[in-house]
C-alpha positions in Angstrom: 16.5 0.0 -8.3 16.9 3.8 -8.2 20.2 5.3 -7.2 20.6 7.0 -3.8 21.3 10.3 -5.5 18.1 10.1 -7.6 16.1 9.2 -4.5 17.5 12.2 -2.7 16.5 14.4 -5.7 13.0 12.8 -5.7 12.6 13.4 -1.9 13.6 17.0 -2.3 11.1 17.5 -5.1 8.4 15.6 -3.2 8.8 17.9 -0.2 7.6 20.8 -2.3 4.2 19.1 -3.0 1.0 20.4 -1.6 0.0 18.2 1.3 -3.4 18.2 3.0 -2.5 18.5 6.7 -5.8 17.0 7.9 -5.8 14.3 5.2 -9.1 15.8 3.9 -9.2 15.8 0.1 -12.9 16.8 -0.3 -11.8 20.3 -1.3 -9.3 19.2 -3.9 -10.2 20.5 -7.3 -9.9 18.6 -10.5 -7.0 20.9 -11.5 -5.1 20.0 -8.3 -5.8 16.3 -8.8 -4.5 16.5 -12.4 -1.4 18.4 -11.3 -0.7 15.8 -8.5 -1.1 13.0 -11.1 1.2 14.7 -13.5 3.9 15.2 -10.8 3.5 11.5 -9.8 4.1 10.4 -13.4 7.1 12.7 -13.6 8.5 11.3 -10.4 7.9 7.7 -11.5 9.6 8.3 -14.9 12.6 10.0 -13.2 12.9 7.2 -10.7 12.7 4.2 -13.0 14.6 3.8 -16.3 12.1 1.0 -17.3 9.8 3.7 -18.6 12.2 4.6 -21.3 12.5 0.9 -22.3 8.7 0.7 -22.5 8.6 3.9 -24.4 11.2 2.7 -26.9 9.3 -0.6 -27.4 6.0 1.2 -27.7 7.4 3.5 -30.4 8.7 0.5 -32.4 5.3 -1.2 -32.0 3.4 2.0 -33.1 5.7 2.3 -36.2 5.1 -1.3 -37.1 1.3 -0.8 -36.7 1.4 2.2 -39.0 3.4 0.3 -41.6 1.1 -2.7 -41.4 -2.0 -0.5 -41.5 -3.5 -2.0 -38.4 -7.3 -1.6 -38.0 -8.9 0.7 -35.4 -9.8 -2.3 -33.2 -6.1 -3.4 -33.4 -5.0 0.0 -32.3 -7.4 -0.2 -29.3 -5.8 -3.5 -28.3 -2.3 -2.0 -28.7 -3.1 1.1 -26.7 -4.8 -0.8 -23.9 -1.9 -3.2 -23.7 0.6 -0.4 -23.5 -1.4 1.4 -20.9 -1.5 -1.8 -18.8 2.3 -2.1 -18.8 2.7 1.6 -17.9 0.2 1.3 -15.1 1.9 -1.7 -13.7 5.3 0.1 -13.9 3.8 3.1 -12.1 2.4 1.0 -9.3 5.7 -0.9 -9.0 7.5 2.5 -8.6 5.0 3.5 -6.0 5.5 0.3 -4.0 9.3 0.7 -4.2 9.1 4.3 -3.1 7.0 3.4 0.0 9.3 0.5 0.8 12.4 2.7 0.5 10.8 5.2 2.9 9.3 2.8 5.5 11.2 -0.5 5.5 14.5 -1.3 7.0 17.3 -2.2 4.4 17.3 -6.0 3.9 13.8 -6.5 5.3 12.6 -9.8 3.8 9.0 -8.7 3.8 9.9 -5.5 1.9 11.9 -7.6 -0.6 8.9 -9.9 -1.0 6.6 -6.9 -1.6 9.0 -5.5 -4.2 9.2 -8.9 -6.0 5.4 -9.2 -6.0 5.2 -5.7 -7.6 7.8 -6.8 -10.2 5.8 -9.9 -10.8 2.7 -7.8 -11.6 4.8 -5.8 -14.1 6.1 -9.1 -15.6 2.5 -10.4 -15.9 1.4 -7.1 -17.6 4.3 -7.2 -20.0 3.7 -10.8 -21.0 0.0 -10.0 -21.6 0.9 -7.0 -23.6 3.4 -9.0 -25.7 0.8 -11.6 -26.4 -1.7 -8.9 -27.5 0.9 -7.2 -29.6 2.0 -10.4 -31.3 -1.6 -11.3 -32.0 -2.5 -7.9 -33.5 0.7 -7.4 -35.5 1.1 -11.1 -36.4 -2.5 -11.4 -37.7 -2.1 -8.3 -39.8 1.2 -9.5 -41.2 -0.2 -12.9 -41.9 -3.1 -11.2 -43.7 -0.8 -9.1 -45.9 1.4 -12.2 -46.7 -1.6 -14.3 -47.5 -1.1 -16.8 -44.7 
């Protein structure tokens, strides 16, 4: 859970974002959409320390894949599984940010929504771990002659 000081910093930063008063996004350019996406990723990374844990694990997996000389197809599986986890973490951060802004503290429905979002992240992490162990384990087994 992000600290109150960090949430205040994120709120201050979010106030400087370009908003569309009418809600009409038809005039939004690709550049603006990319900038909004980059700011969203930055806010999510600053709000949730889990991104650093995922990055650390991802780096260890990438180093292992290089050492084991994983095939291009194996790299595809590893990249997709890492993207799945980061996507789930980003959506979890978004759900928590909305709940912090809209829900009353201690609201059981808000707590349930946060736990569901965390469950999605857990599911993505387990799926990623299975894919990672399959790719790296099969390559290691191949190298050891199993």
